DRENDO-346334 format. One record per residue (C-alpha): residue number from 0; y, z, x. Coordinates in steps of 0.02 Angstrom, whole numbers, plus 50000, padded with zeros to 5 digits. Each point is the difference from the previous one (the first is absolute). Layout:
+-----+-------+-------+-------+
: pos :    py :    pz :    px :
+-----+-------+-------+-------+
: NUM :     Y :     Z :     X :
...
+-----+-------+-------+-------+
# end
This chain:
+-----+-------+-------+-------+
: pos :    py :    pz :    px :
+-----+-------+-------+-------+
:   0 : 56219 : 57784 : 41657 :
:   1 : 50118 : 49935 : 49870 :
:   2 : 49949 : 50058 : 49816 :
:   3 : 49874 : 50120 : 50086 :
:   4 : 49879 : 50068 : 49867 :
:   5 : 49985 : 50186 : 49974 :
:   6 : 49827 : 50009 : 50081 :
:   7 : 49980 : 50187 : 49992 :
:   8 : 50042 : 50020 : 49817 :
:   9 : 49893 : 49852 : 49964 :
:  10 : 49841 : 50040 : 50093 :
:  11 : 49999 : 50174 : 49933 :
:  12 : 49962 : 49914 : 49835 :
:  13 : 49844 : 49916 : 50076 :
:  14 : 49846 : 50040 : 50091 :
:  15 : 50062 : 49886 : 50140 :
:  16 : 50023 : 50107 : 50150 :
:  17 : 50156 : 50007 : 50100 :
:  18 : 50108 : 49853 : 50053 :
:  19 : 49967 : 49942 : 50182 :
:  20 : 50104 : 49833 : 49986 :
:  21 : 50094 : 49905 : 49868 :
:  22 : 50065 : 49816 : 50029 :
:  23 : 50090 : 49890 : 49881 :
:  24 : 49900 : 49843 : 49940 :
:  25 : 50107 : 49837 : 49996 :
:  26 : 50102 : 50025 : 49857 :
:  27 : 49984 : 49889 : 49850 :
:  28 : 50126 : 49960 : 49867 :
:  29 : 49979 : 50150 : 49881 :
:  30 : 49918 : 50156 : 50070 :
:  31 : 49961 : 50083 : 50171 :
:  32 : 49843 : 50042 : 50081 :
:  33 : 49941 : 50094 : 50143 :
:  34 : 49838 : 50012 : 50114 :
:  35 : 49961 : 50173 : 50001 :
:  36 : 49871 : 50090 : 50113 :
:  37 : 49953 : 50180 : 49977 :
:  38 : 49871 : 50121 : 50056 :
:  39 : 49888 : 49939 : 49861 :
:  40 : 50022 : 49810 : 50024 :
:  41 : 50107 : 49848 : 49972 :
:  42 : 50093 : 49963 : 49840 :
:  43 : 50129 : 49882 : 49919 :
:  44 : 50149 : 50102 : 49934 :
:  45 : 50099 : 49907 : 49873 :
:  46 : 50178 : 50046 : 49947 :
:  47 : 50026 : 49934 : 49827 :
:  48 : 50180 : 49957 : 50028 :
:  49 : 50052 : 49854 : 49888 :
:  50 : 50084 : 50079 : 49843 :
:  51 : 49920 : 49851 : 49886 :
:  52 : 49820 : 50056 : 50050 :
:  53 : 50013 : 50173 : 50062 :
:  54 : 49987 : 50101 : 49829 :
:  55 : 49859 : 50118 : 50026 :
:  56 : 49921 : 49945 : 49833 :
:  57 : 49996 : 49823 : 50060 :
:  58 : 49929 : 50046 : 50168 :
:  59 : 49863 : 50107 : 49906 :
:  60 : 49957 : 49851 : 49898 :
:  61 : 49988 : 49892 : 50158 :
:  62 : 49879 : 50136 : 50076 :
:  63 : 49893 : 50010 : 49838 :
:  64 : 49974 : 49814 : 50013 :
:  65 : 49944 : 49993 : 50177 :
:  66 : 49885 : 50151 : 49969 :
:  67 : 49923 : 49906 : 49857 :
:  68 : 49987 : 49839 : 50103 :
:  69 : 49917 : 50090 : 50137 :
:  70 : 49869 : 50059 : 49889 :
:  71 : 49964 : 49826 : 49953 :
:  72 : 49982 : 49953 : 50182 :
:  73 : 50173 : 49905 : 50013 :
:  74 : 50055 : 50018 : 50185 :
:  75 : 50155 : 50115 : 49981 :
:  76 : 50059 : 50159 : 50088 :
:  77 : 50026 : 50136 : 49863 :
:  78 : 50116 : 50143 : 50047 :
:  79 : 49937 : 50165 : 50046 :
:  80 : 50011 : 50152 : 49879 :
:  81 : 50109 : 50151 : 50052 :
:  82 : 49940 : 50181 : 49967 :
:  83 : 50067 : 49993 : 49817 :
:  84 : 49902 : 49838 : 49967 :
:  85 : 50157 : 49893 : 49998 :
:  86 : 50013 : 49845 : 50103 :
:  87 : 50193 : 49993 : 49996 :
:  88 : 50090 : 50133 : 50108 :
:  89 : 50185 : 50020 : 49962 :
:  90 : 50096 : 50089 : 50133 :
:  91 : 50192 : 50015 : 50000 :
:  92 : 50011 : 49878 : 49854 :
:  93 : 49895 : 49869 : 50097 :
:  94 : 49829 : 49934 : 49946 :
:  95 : 49863 : 49982 : 50132 :
:  96 : 49809 : 49952 : 50004 :
:  97 : 49868 : 50020 : 50130 :
:  98 : 49874 : 49864 : 50020 :
:  99 : 49847 : 49970 : 50121 :
: 100 : 50051 : 49890 : 50150 :
: 101 : 49902 : 49844 : 49980 :
: 102 : 49977 : 49894 : 50160 :
: 103 : 50029 : 49821 : 49966 :
: 104 : 50119 : 49855 : 50027 :
: 105 : 50092 : 49876 : 49895 :
: 106 : 49946 : 49822 : 49980 :
: 107 : 50110 : 49859 : 49930 :
: 108 : 49916 : 49848 : 49915 :
: 109 : 50010 : 49896 : 50152 :
: 110 : 49879 : 50127 : 50086 :
: 111 : 49878 : 49978 : 49863 :
: 112 : 49862 : 49871 : 49980 :
: 113 : 49966 : 49909 : 49846 :
: 114 : 49862 : 50114 : 49954 :
: 115 : 50113 : 50162 : 50039 :
: 116 : 50126 : 49921 : 49888 :
: 117 : 49873 : 50007 : 49860 :
: 118 : 49961 : 50171 : 50038 :
: 119 : 50180 : 50042 : 49990 :
: 120 : 50019 : 49923 : 49828 :
: 121 : 49842 : 50087 : 49942 :
: 122 : 50067 : 50165 : 50061 :
: 123 : 50165 : 49980 : 49895 :
: 124 : 49888 : 49959 : 49854 :
: 125 : 49903 : 50152 : 50027 :
: 126 : 50159 : 50105 : 50005 :
: 127 : 50060 : 49923 : 49831 :
: 128 : 49831 : 50019 : 49920 :
: 129 : 49980 : 50181 : 50058 :
: 130 : 50170 : 50052 : 49944 :
: 131 : 49972 : 49938 : 49830 :
: 132 : 49844 : 50109 : 50001 :
: 133 : 50089 : 50160 : 50053 :
: 134 : 50175 : 49984 : 49944 :
: 135 : 50052 : 49992 : 49822 :
: 136 : 50124 : 49875 : 49943 :
: 137 : 50084 : 50083 : 49854 :
: 138 : 50137 : 49906 : 49891 :
: 139 : 49970 : 49846 : 50113 :
: 140 : 49924 : 49832 : 49958 :
: 141 : 49820 : 49997 : 50068 :
: 142 : 49906 : 49837 : 50042 :
: 143 : 49879 : 49946 : 49860 :
: 144 : 49852 : 50026 : 50122 :
: 145 : 50066 : 50179 : 50036 :
: 146 : 50022 : 50041 : 49820 :
: 147 : 49826 : 49941 : 49959 :
: 148 : 49925 : 50104 : 50146 :
: 149 : 50112 : 50144 : 50009 :
: 150 : 49975 : 50101 : 49844 :
: 151 : 50084 : 50166 : 49987 :
: 152 : 50080 : 50105 : 50150 :
: 153 : 49904 : 50146 : 50070 :
: 154 : 50063 : 50170 : 49993 :
: 155 : 50050 : 49995 : 50182 :
: 156 : 50104 : 49842 : 49973 :
: 157 : 49872 : 49876 : 50065 :
: 158 : 49910 : 49863 : 49906 :
: 159 : 49823 : 50034 : 49938 :
: 160 : 49865 : 49988 : 50134 :
: 161 : 49843 : 49937 : 49926 :
: 162 : 49938 : 49892 : 50137 :
: 163 : 49851 : 50048 : 50105 :
: 164 : 50035 : 50069 : 50168 :
: 165 : 49918 : 49964 : 50168 :
: 166 : 49929 : 50142 : 50101 :
: 167 : 50161 : 50018 : 50101 :
: 168 : 50094 : 50030 : 49839 :
: 169 : 50085 : 49826 : 49973 :
: 170 : 49979 : 49899 : 49848 :
: 171 : 49883 : 49860 : 50024 :
: 172 : 50140 : 49862 : 49973 :
: 173 : 50120 : 50092 : 50116 :
: 174 : 49862 : 50004 : 50138 :
: 175 : 49965 : 49825 : 49979 :
: 176 : 50181 : 49952 : 50002 :
: 177 : 50045 : 50105 : 50150 :
: 178 : 49845 : 49927 : 50099 :
: 179 : 50082 : 49827 : 49966 :
: 180 : 50167 : 50062 : 50060 :
: 181 : 49921 : 50070 : 50155 :
: 182 : 50062 : 50174 : 49958 :
: 183 : 49849 : 50102 : 49971 :
: 184 : 50007 : 50171 : 50083 :
: 185 : 49856 : 50119 : 50017 :
: 186 : 50118 : 50155 : 50021 :
: 187 : 50173 : 50056 : 49956 :
: 188 : 50123 : 49965 : 50140 :
: 189 : 50021 : 50140 : 50126 :
: 190 : 50160 : 50051 : 50088 :
: 191 : 50052 : 49834 : 50065 :
: 192 : 50147 : 49872 : 49999 :
: 193 : 50114 : 49968 : 49855 :
: 194 : 50155 : 49907 : 50019 :
: 195 : 50081 : 50002 : 49838 :
: 196 : 50152 : 49901 : 50046 :
: 197 : 50086 : 49937 : 49833 :
: 198 : 50038 : 49847 : 50105 :
: 199 : 49977 : 49846 : 49899 :
: 200 : 50110 : 49979 : 49848 :
: 201 : 50121 : 50069 : 49888 :
: 202 : 49986 : 49997 : 49806 :
: 203 : 49985 : 49821 : 49937 :
: 204 : 50133 : 49937 : 49881 :
: 205 : 49955 : 49973 : 49824 :
: 206 : 49888 : 49851 : 49989 :
: 207 : 50089 : 49948 : 49843 :
: 208 : 50172 : 50008 : 50092 :
: 209 : 50146 : 49903 : 49915 :
: 210 : 50072 : 49857 : 50119 :
: 211 : 50179 : 50044 : 49945 :
: 212 : 49989 : 50169 : 50073 :
: 213 : 49918 : 49931 : 50165 :
: 214 : 50143 : 49876 : 50012 :
: 215 : 50132 : 50134 : 49991 :
: 216 : 49902 : 50095 : 50140 :
: 217 : 49989 : 49848 : 50109 :
: 218 : 50186 : 49989 : 49983 :
: 219 : 50027 : 50173 : 50050 :
: 220 : 49884 : 49988 : 50142 :
: 221 : 50082 : 49842 : 50067 :
: 222 : 50172 : 50093 : 50001 :
: 223 : 49920 : 50148 : 50097 :
: 224 : 49937 : 49877 : 50122 :
: 225 : 50177 : 49912 : 50027 :
: 226 : 50075 : 50176 : 50023 :
: 227 : 49874 : 50054 : 50131 :
: 228 : 50071 : 50011 : 50175 :
: 229 : 49954 : 49949 : 50129 :
: 230 : 49891 : 49866 : 49917 :
: 231 : 49827 : 49983 : 50073 :
: 232 : 49855 : 49895 : 49988 :
: 233 : 49927 : 50115 : 49848 :
: 234 : 50167 : 49957 : 49908 :
: 235 : 49972 : 49814 : 50038 :
: 236 : 49815 : 50004 : 49928 :
: 237 : 50061 : 50104 : 49851 :
: 238 : 50129 : 49883 : 49953 :
: 239 : 49879 : 49849 : 50010 :
: 240 : 49862 : 50091 : 49901 :
: 241 : 50124 : 50051 : 49861 :
: 242 : 50071 : 49830 : 49973 :
: 243 : 49827 : 49923 : 50008 :
: 244 : 49939 : 50133 : 49870 :
: 245 : 50142 : 49964 : 49879 :
: 246 : 49956 : 49822 : 50005 :
: 247 : 49818 : 50027 : 49959 :
: 248 : 50052 : 50121 : 49860 :
: 249 : 50116 : 49873 : 49927 :
: 250 : 49855 : 49870 : 50008 :
: 251 : 49860 : 50120 : 49924 :
: 252 : 50105 : 50125 : 49894 :
: 253 : 49897 : 49940 : 49840 :
: 254 : 49835 : 50059 : 50079 :
: 255 : 50028 : 50186 : 49966 :
: 256 : 49829 : 50071 : 49957 :
: 257 : 49943 : 50091 : 49843 :
: 258 : 49960 : 50186 : 50009 :
: 259 : 49863 : 50055 : 50112 :
: 260 : 49810 : 50009 : 49977 :
: 261 : 49878 : 50138 : 49983 :
: 262 : 50061 : 50157 : 50074 :
: 263 : 49906 : 50147 : 50082 :
: 264 : 50030 : 50130 : 50141 :
: 265 : 50028 : 49918 : 50172 :
: 266 : 50031 : 50046 : 50172 :
: 267 : 50176 : 49928 : 49997 :
: 268 : 50019 : 49960 : 50182 :
: 269 : 49843 : 49920 : 50063 :
: 270 : 50039 : 49918 : 50164 :
: 271 : 49942 : 50010 : 50185 :
: 272 : 50092 : 50150 : 50058 :
: 273 : 49917 : 50102 : 49850 :
: 274 : 49825 : 49952 : 50048 :
: 275 : 49909 : 50063 : 50150 :
: 276 : 49848 : 49910 : 50076 :
: 277 : 49861 : 50083 : 50110 :
: 278 : 49919 : 49850 : 50079 :
: 279 : 49982 : 49876 : 49868 :
: 280 : 49989 : 50105 : 49854 :
: 281 : 50147 : 50084 : 49901 :
: 282 : 50006 : 50187 : 50043 :
: 283 : 50134 : 50052 : 49885 :
: 284 : 50125 : 49941 : 49883 :
: 285 : 50162 : 50114 : 50015 :
: 286 : 50172 : 50020 : 49930 :
: 287 : 49977 : 50017 : 49816 :
: 288 : 50177 : 50038 : 49966 :
: 289 : 50033 : 49853 : 49884 :
: 290 : 49837 : 50026 : 49889 :
: 291 : 50044 : 49948 : 49825 :
: 292 : 49964 : 49907 : 49846 :
: 293 : 50041 : 49816 : 50037 :
: 294 : 49918 : 49829 : 49972 :
: 295 : 49847 : 50004 : 50122 :
: 296 : 49992 : 49822 : 50032 :
: 297 : 50177 : 49996 : 50066 :
: 298 : 49948 : 50127 : 50134 :
: 299 : 49867 : 49888 : 50058 :
: 300 : 50118 : 49854 : 50017 :
: 301 : 50137 : 50109 : 50078 :
: 302 : 49880 : 50065 : 50128 :
: 303 : 49943 : 49834 : 50048 :
: 304 : 50171 : 49941 : 50027 :
: 305 : 50020 : 50135 : 50134 :
: 306 : 49826 : 49998 : 50087 :
: 307 : 49986 : 49814 : 50004 :
: 308 : 50188 : 49941 : 50041 :
: 309 : 50021 : 49913 : 50157 :
: 310 : 50148 : 50018 : 50122 :
: 311 : 50077 : 49835 : 49935 :
: 312 : 49987 : 50053 : 49824 :
: 313 : 49850 : 49913 : 49932 :
: 314 : 49839 : 50076 : 49936 :
: 315 : 49825 : 49976 : 50069 :
: 316 : 49929 : 49923 : 49841 :
: 317 : 49814 : 49994 : 50048 :
: 318 : 50015 : 50191 : 50040 :
: 319 : 50085 : 50028 : 49833 :
: 320 : 49864 : 49898 : 49911 :
: 321 : 49864 : 50121 : 50075 :
: 322 : 50094 : 50156 : 49967 :
: 323 : 50041 : 49945 : 49817 :
: 324 : 49825 : 49952 : 49955 :
: 325 : 49932 : 50168 : 50055 :
: 326 : 50141 : 50096 : 49909 :
: 327 : 49970 : 49912 : 49838 :
: 328 : 49810 : 50039 : 50019 :
: 329 : 50022 : 50187 : 50021 :
: 330 : 50156 : 50028 : 49896 :
: 331 : 49930 : 49889 : 49859 :
: 332 : 50159 : 49903 : 50000 :
: 333 : 50007 : 49827 : 49917 :
: 334 : 50070 : 49839 : 50082 :
: 335 : 50132 : 50000 : 49872 :
: 336 : 50053 : 50183 : 50040 :
: 337 : 50020 : 49956 : 50180 :
: 338 : 50098 : 49834 : 49953 :
: 339 : 50122 : 50098 : 49896 :
: 340 : 50014 : 50131 : 50134 :
: 341 : 50039 : 49856 : 50135 :
: 342 : 50143 : 49935 : 49884 :
: 343 : 50073 : 50178 : 49975 :
: 344 : 49993 : 50051 : 50189 :
: 345 : 50073 : 49826 : 50045 :
: 346 : 50137 : 50037 : 49880 :
: 347 : 50028 : 50173 : 50059 :
: 348 : 50017 : 49934 : 50187 :
: 349 : 50124 : 49863 : 49945 :
: 350 : 50114 : 50143 : 49932 :
: 351 : 49961 : 50126 : 50129 :
: 352 : 50132 : 50048 : 50141 :
: 353 : 49954 : 50179 : 50037 :
: 354 : 49998 : 49973 : 50185 :
: 355 : 50172 : 49920 : 49999 :
: 356 : 50060 : 50146 : 49883 :
: 357 : 49940 : 50125 : 50118 :
: 358 : 50073 : 49917 : 50148 :
: 359 : 50184 : 49964 : 49919 :
: 360 : 50009 : 50144 : 49871 :
: 361 : 49921 : 50145 : 50096 :
: 362 : 50013 : 49941 : 50175 :
: 363 : 49814 : 50034 : 50013 :
: 364 : 49926 : 49862 : 50113 :
: 365 : 49815 : 50063 : 50005 :
: 366 : 49949 : 49858 : 49895 :
: 367 : 50092 : 49870 : 50096 :
: 368 : 49843 : 49935 : 50108 :
: 369 : 49909 : 49958 : 49833 :
: 370 : 50143 : 49894 : 49930 :
: 371 : 49975 : 49835 : 50092 :
: 372 : 49818 : 49979 : 49939 :
: 373 : 50029 : 50076 : 49830 :
: 374 : 50151 : 49890 : 49958 :
: 375 : 49915 : 49839 : 50066 :
: 376 : 49846 : 50046 : 49892 :
: 377 : 50102 : 49983 : 49841 :
: 378 : 50049 : 49819 : 50039 :
: 379 : 49823 : 49947 : 50060 :
: 380 : 49924 : 50081 : 49847 :
: 381 : 50114 : 49905 : 49885 :
: 382 : 49963 : 49836 : 50080 :
: 383 : 49812 : 50035 : 50009 :
: 384 : 49992 : 50094 : 49832 :
: 385 : 49836 : 49908 : 49940 :
: 386 : 49909 : 50022 : 50152 :
: 387 : 50033 : 50184 : 50006 :
: 388 : 49946 : 50014 : 49827 :
: 389 : 49845 : 49912 : 50032 :
: 390 : 49952 : 50114 : 50142 :
: 391 : 50010 : 50150 : 49883 :
: 392 : 49899 : 49926 : 49856 :
: 393 : 49882 : 49878 : 50086 :
+-----+-------+-------+-------+
# end
């Protein structure tokens, strides 16, 4: 197989048996994954390949976060430890991690009922609230609520944990929130399925992007479209959307938002391909490569714009409303925080052309299927801005 991992050298570092089969999982946009079957069970082997996220210390930080979240009962799939206690195995200069295989399937917003959309929002709120408990935010602005409740950091780098625990080891508030999210587990995940695909988004542009830079980028992309031969239907749509976006930016250039709101640790890439369901309940949130300190409410808005976008480029606003209400409740976010996040993510989308840059600058077409709906969403969102905002804050 292409890019075959060094299974012998890797498995010698774990108590995972000998390899029987190793098959690539559908590749995402950043890293590589393999479905691994050994004499000891089934695993997900992840090759941390993307240079921006593959530094061993960054991977170890992701692993610490998921281990701490698992201890709170959040549905994640923490990595397995090697014989030396480490969770990152470096072989031939490449970083790998071995995870349990979590059985499950991905579900888009169209496949969720209104109640399940609420559970989804509650789950993301639990993630943000739990990360605030277990991960320090040093040298970064914290929310007023977090500053009041957080106190000093623990010696292990987590926030103080003074809340009573339930008999299963979860804090009471985490237990209650996960129950609302439909994510309560009575045991740790066993060797099952984990499709860690990295398949949803690239890094978003700065939500405070300068329109002057965007106009220059539009001109460059239009020139690339004109030079592409033979011209095809993608070129035609790209040209139409670029001209349309330039007109929208000219009309709304004065609406650049101020700096972001309260920040904290966030998953960084919360979308349908990074959430596994078993039945109607979330089984595992995977792919923590983009774990970072960012405005939390923006992740909630950004995720909704992926989960609930329809093929025509509109949002299912009733489902957004159910999701957002539950998120605000479990994350402790205010309507004003969500309104500001809607503004910033809308502006981000208005200035964002990562799919076209991948297509024309890199010759990478993997994101092309997402482009029609994503590019139409910006236009619709601009026209229905008040309705979208109301769905997030109402």
